[in-house]
N, C-alpha and C positions, 0 to 999 in steps of 0.2 A: 614734403619740405616747402615752407613758404619762401617767397622771393627774398624777404629780408634775411631769413636764416641762411639761405644759399649765399647771399652776399657776405654774411659774416664768416662763412667757412672758406672763402676764397683767399688764396695766398696773397693776391694784390692788396686786399683789405688789411691783412696782417702786416704787410710790408709798409703800408701807409701809417698804420698805428705805431709801428716800430720806429719809423723815420721821425715822426712827430715827437715821440718820447725821447729818442736819443738826442736829437738836435736841440729840443727845448731844454732837456736835462743838462746838456753841456753849456748852453747859454746861461742857465741858472747857476751852474757851478762857477762859471766865469764871473757872474755878478756877485756871488758869495765871496769869491776871492777879492773882488774890488771893495768889499766891506772891511777888509783887514785894517786899513787906516782908521776907520770909524771906531774900531774897538779901543784904540788908544785915546780917542777923544770922548766917546760916550758909549760905554760898554752896554748899558741897558738898551739904548736905541739900536745898537748893532744886533743885539739878541732879537729884538722885535722885528727888525728888517729880515733877519735870517729865518725867523718863523714863517713870515709871509712868502719868502722865496722857496723855502722847503715845501710849503703847501702846493706851490706850482708843480712840483714833481710828484709828491706822494698822492695828491688828489687825482692825478691822471690814472693811477692804478685803481683807486677807489671808483672812479667813473667807469673804468673798464668792467669792474665787478658789478656795479649797480645798474649802469645804463646800457653797456654793450652786451653783457651776458644776461642781464635781467635777473641775476641772483637775488633771492629774497633773504633777508636777515631778520629773524624774530628774536626779541629780547624777553626773557623771563626774569623778573626781579620783583622785589618788594616795592609796592607803590609809594611807601613812605620814604624810601631811599632815593627814588627816581629824581626828585627835584634837586638833589645834591650833585648828581652826575654832571660834570662839565663846569661846576662852580667851586670845585676844590681840587687840590693836588691829591693824587692817589697812586698807590702801587697796584698794578693789575697783574694778578697771578693767573696765567693762562696755561691750559694743557697744550702739549706739543705733539699732536697726533696726525696733523694734516699738512699737505704741501702749501695750502693757502691760509693756514690759521693766522699768520701774521697779517694777511690782507683783511681778514674778517675783523681782527683787532683794530686795524686802521679804519675800517668802515664805521665801527662804533665810536672811535675817536672823532671821526668826521661828523657824525650825527650829533655829538655833544660839543662840537666846536673846539676840540683840542688837538686836531690832527697835525697842524703845523708845529706845535710845540711838544708833541709826544716823544717820549724817550724810550730807550731799550738798552738792555745789557747784551752787547753783541761781541762775537769773536773778533779778534784784532785783524784777521785777514780781510774782513769786509771793509775796513777803512780804506783799502787800496782799490776797491771796485769803483770805477767811474760812475758818476751820477748819484746812485743811492749811497755808496760809501762816502763819497766826498760831501754829499749833502749832510750826512750824519755827523761828519767831522765838525762842520760849522754849527750844527745843532747841539754840540757838546754831548754827543752820545757817549755812554760809558763803554769803553772797549776793554776786553780782557783776553789773556793768552790761555786761559784755562789751566794755569799753573799757579796754585794758590800762593806759594811763596813769593812769586813775582807780582801777582795781581793785588795782593792785600793793600799795598801802599798806593798804587795807581788808581785802583777802583775807589778807595776811600777818598782820595783827593778829588776825583771826578764827581763823586756824589756830594762832597762838601761844596763844590762849585755851584751846585744847583740850589743851594739854600736861599740865595737872593734872586732867583730867576723871576723875571717880571711878568710872565704869563702863567696861567694855570696849565699844569701838565699832568699827563698820565705816564707813569714809568712802567712799561710792559716788561714782565719778568717771566721767563720760562725756567722754573725751579728744577725741572728734570734735567736741564743742561744740554739736552740733545733730543732730536725727534724720535718718537716711539717707533721701534721696529720689533718684530718677534724675537730676533736674536738678542737685541739689547735688553728686552724685557726679561728674557730667560736669565741672563747674567745678573741683571738688577735684582731679580727675586732670589737668586742664590746669595747675594750680599744681604738681602733683607733677612733671609733665614739664618745666616751666620751671626747677625746682630740681634736676633730675637724679635724682629719687627714683623707686624702683620703683613702678609703678602697683598699686593695690589693686582687687580685684574686688567685695568685699563690704563694704568700709568706706570712710569718708572719711579724708582725711589727718588724723592726730591733731594736736591743738593742744598743742605742747610746753611753752610757757611756764607754763601753769596746772599741768601735771603736775609740772614741775621745782620750782615754788614750793611745791606741796603736799608733795612728798617732802622738800624741804630743811627746811621748817618743822615737819614731823612726825617727823624723825629723832630717835631716842631715845624717842619716844612710840609709834610704830607699828613692829611687828616685821617686817611683810612686805607685799608687794603680791600681791593675789589677781587674777591675770589670768583674767577670766571671759568666756566666749563663749557666747551664748544663741542657740538656734534652736528652731523648732517643727516637729513632724512633719507630713508630707504637705503641705508648703508652705503651712501655715495662716498667715493674717494676723489674729491675734486683736485684738479691740477691747474696751474697757471696757464698751461698750454690749452687746456679746455676752456678757460675763461677767454683767452685770445680768440678761440674759434667760435665764441658766442654761446657756449653751452651753459644752460641755466641750472643752478643748484639751489638748495634751500638750507640755510644754516640756522641752527638754534643755539642761542647763547644764554646760559644761566649765570646771573651775577648776584653775589651776596656782598653787601657792604659790611665790613668789619672795622669798627673804630680802632685806630692804631694803639690807643691806650690799653686795649684788651690783649695785646701781644706782649709776652714777657720780654724783659730787657736782658735777663741772664741768657747766655748763649745756649746752654744745655736745655733750659726750659723752653727757649724759642725753637730749638730743634725738635723737641718733643711735640710742641704745638703745631709745627709745620707737618710732621708726620701724621698727626691726627687729622689735620686739614685734608691731606691727600687721601686718607681713608674715607673721609666724608665725600670728597670729589668722586672717588671710586663708586660709592653708593649712589651718587646722583647719576653717574653714567649707567649703572645697572638699572636704575629706575627708568631712565630714558630708553634703554634697550627693551624693557618689558612693556612700557606704556606708550612710547613714541613722543613723550613730552617730559619737561622738567617740572619739579614740584614747586611751582610758583606761578602767580598770575602773569599774563602777557601784557607788557607795557611797552608798546612800540614807539620809539622816537621817530619823528618825521624824516623823510629823506630830503636833505637840503640840496638846492640846485647849484651851489657854488662849484662843486667838483666838475659838473657837466659844463658849466659856463667857462671855467678855466680850460677844460679840454678843447672846447670849440674855439676859444680864443687862440690857443697855440696852433690848432689845426688850420685856421684861416690865415694866421700870420705866416706859417711856414709852407703851406701847400700852394699858395699863390706864386711865390718865386720859383717853387719846384715846377709848377705847371709851365711857367714861362721858359725855364731852362729846358724842359723836355721838348717844348715846341721848337726851340732854337736848335736842339740836337737833331730832331727829325728833319727840319728844314735844311740843315747843313749837309746832310747826306754823308758825313764822314764816318766810315766804318770804325776807325780807331777810336773816335770820340764816343760813339755809341757803345762799343765794347767796354771801354773804360768805365762808362756810367753803369753798365750792367754789373761789372765787377765790383764797383763801389756799393751798389745796392745789395749785392750778394754778401759782401763783407759785413754790411750793417745788419743784415738779417741773421747772419751767423753769430754776430756779437750779441744780439738780443737773445738768440737761442741759447747761447752760453750762459747769459745772466739768468734766464729761466731755469736752466739746468741746475743752478745753485740751489733752487728751492725743491728739487725733486727728491723724494724719499730715498730712492735707490742710488742717488748721488750724494747723499748726506755724509757728514763727517764720520770718522771712525771713533769719535769720542763716545765712550760708553760701551764699546765692543770688547773691551778688555776688563777683566775683573779687578785688576789692581787699582786703576784710577777711580773706579766706583767706590772703593773702600774708603776713599779720602773725602769724607763729608766736610 
């Protein structure tokens, strides 16, 4: 093990990273709160400001993936579509098999310059999670309760609000509704059999209503759907905790650009189109398992330095006063003060570990574990 890798595996390094992320995140959340009056005066300016503030948080996680762990991300796509990425609004349909698939999605958003403005359809509970959830609130992220009767109106309204968004954005959508597990896959395929749909090997049955509502409400705003299929080499199952410990992975992402006008407007036809898309995604995964690559040329976007610069900025800004504080604590010799500081650091570490735990597969939601909900597409 090299000296650098040993440093990355140390608990003190993890504690420093967590400290910088937590404190900077709360500072950014406070600054976002301070933009509320600006919304009343100039809504579009407030949106642009919040995109930059959100970038300060999300880019730290991208920097951890690219620069700390050294994870490599390879893009397979049509070279003719490549120049359009980042220069148009798009709906990104991504498979949901890995604990860090959202982070890989963010990485490609960063490489095409749309990380700060990227959107997602997220469960309502995440809106109450400090830092990420609060950041998403000010980014006008679309939240849902996974109860269609309640979600129809709120999701439609949230999507309509994005029609005049001043920045190019990618709307990341997990049509499967929940992360893939063997148990959920078994139940999902039982539903597929009952509906006479072809079975999928690597995906759950897609949730068609959410996709149709998203497409219908973003027509005229979004130019295309980016069908994105993610996998990792050597059957790796990466984790956010592994990233924190500096473990290197290699992600492969296959992206197909599908113009939005090719997607049917009728709900039933759109549902059939989405099921066919997931059958194709399944065949791409099968091709990857057999050959170790996706069926398209490699066109790699360059790794931009801004995420690293932002991370270094916050580290310098926050570690200097922390160092002064620690020096004063040590010089004071007060046992009570030192113990209180240790307790505070421990609490911060546990808070971050809890946030990481929300991404773990074995800690995922029970959504999709029961057959009844899956029957309601």
